[in-house]
N, C-alpha and C positions, 0 to 999 in steps of 0.2 A: 730530667730523670731517664731519659734512653742514651744520651750523651754520655752519662755518667758509667753507666751499665756497660756500654761498649768500650771506654776508657777501662777499665778496671777489667774487665774478659782480656784486652789488647796487651796489657802489662801483665797479668798472671800468664800469659801464652809468653812474653817473653823474658820472663822470671825462669817458665819449668823448661822453655828450651833455650835457654843459654848455650846450654853446653851443646847443641846441637846445630851454633849459628852458622860454620861453615857449611854444613851441609846443606841447610836452610839456602845462604847463599846461588850456592851450587844449583840448587834444584831453580831458584827463583831465575838465573841466569839462562837455565835451559831452554826454562820456558819463555823467556823474554826470545830467543834463538828461532823457534819452532812457532810462535807468533809471527815474526817477522818473514819466516820462509814463507808460511800460510798466507800473509798476507801478498806478496809476492807472485804467488801461485795464482790467486782471486782477484787482485786488483791488476798486475802487470800483464794480463794475458792478451795479446793484441789480437782482433779483432776483424778478421778476413771472411768474408764471401761477397760471390756475387751469382746473379743469375740473367742471362742475355737472352734475346729474340730479334725478331722483326729481320731477316734479311731482303724485304723488300716482297711485295705481290708479284707472282709470277715466278718465272725462272730465274735462278742466279748462273749465270756462265750460260754456254759454255765458254771458257777463257783458253787464251794461247800458250797459258804458263801455270804453273800449280798456283793458287790462291789463297790467302787466308781469307775465310769469311768473316765476314764482319756483321755482326749483331747488333744492330745501330739502338735497338733502346734495350732497357733495363729494368727487370722486375726489383732488382737491389742490387748495390755496390757500393759495400761497405770495405772499408780502406781506399774506397778507389783506385784498387789495382786490377782493373779491368778498364781498357780503351775503347770504346765503342766507334771512334775512328779509325782504327786498325785491326777490330778484332782481337787481341793480345791482352793477355793477362801476362802481368810481370809479377814478380814476387818480389816484397820488400821484409819480409819476415823469414828467416831462416827457418823451414818445418816441412813438415808433411803433410799435404794436400789429398783432397778427393777433387775429380774433376770426372764429368758427366757431359754426353752432347748429343743430340737427336738429329736424324736425318731424314727427311722424307722425299720421296723420288713420285713424281706422276708418270706417265707413260712413254714419256716423248725422249727419252735417252738412258744410257747408263750413269750410275753416281758411284764415288766412291770419295769418300772423305778421311779423313783422320786425325786423330788426335797427337798434337806435336807439342814436344819441350824442347827446346833451342834448334828447330830445324830437325830434329831426329823424331820420325815415325814411331808411334809407339801403339797403337791401339787403331782398326779401322771398322768401317761399314760400308758394305759393297751392295748393291743390287742392280740387275743385270733388267734391261730393255726388254720388256715380253708383252704377250697380248695382256698378262694383269697389270692393273695399274693402283696408284697410290701405296706405294708400299712405305714402312717405316721401319726404321732402324735405331739402334743405339750403342753406346758403347761407354766406359767408365775406367778411370784407372784412380790408384791411389800413387801420389809419386812424391817423393821426397825431394825439396826443391831448396836451391841455395838464393842469396839476396841477389836478385838481377834474370833469373830464371824466367823465361819466357814460355807460355803455352798458348796456343790457339788450335782451331780444328783448320784444316788445310780441305781445299777441293781440289783435285787433280785434274789435269789437264784435259780438255775436250768432254768434260762430265758436267754435269748441273745438278742443282738440288731445288725443288718446288718449294714455296711456300704462298701463304694467303693470309688472310684473318683469324685462323683458325691458330695458327702460332705453331707449326708443326716443326720446327728446325730451334733448339736452344743448345744453350749453353752454360754448363754452372759447376762454381767450383767453391771451395772452402778451405779453411786452415783446421786440419783434425787438431795438433799439437804442434808446438813448437819444439827444438831438438837443439 
């Protein structure tokens, strides 16, 4: 009985709206286009995010040259764009990203670390050796990246940072949106 009712309803709609058929086809075509766009926005969005830590126990540095910090352990590395062996994030998706890093200094030396994009310094954290100790600093930036761009945290020559089991030093980044 239900099938017959639905069939009668559909036939009556078709008869009543026969003069509007081109308009109906246009509406259906527009709805299909919008549905396709919505699917691409929700299903095709790449997922890129990482958060790394672990510079090793004690002081890292000083080095005779500016050196990328290698955060050897990861909390997450979705998309596998961060390389813990080099400390470098490499973009595989063109888009706008957020990066944040933190730095901890014991009381033994000056510390200077910077967020780098393709070997260009963007933002830094600096702490001067003094009688106070165990200082923390952090910085962040929103960056447009092209495929192949590299982002990392650099420790400057003759400087050091301190880490231990409390995981003071971290490096985090994620894709905000593609463009």
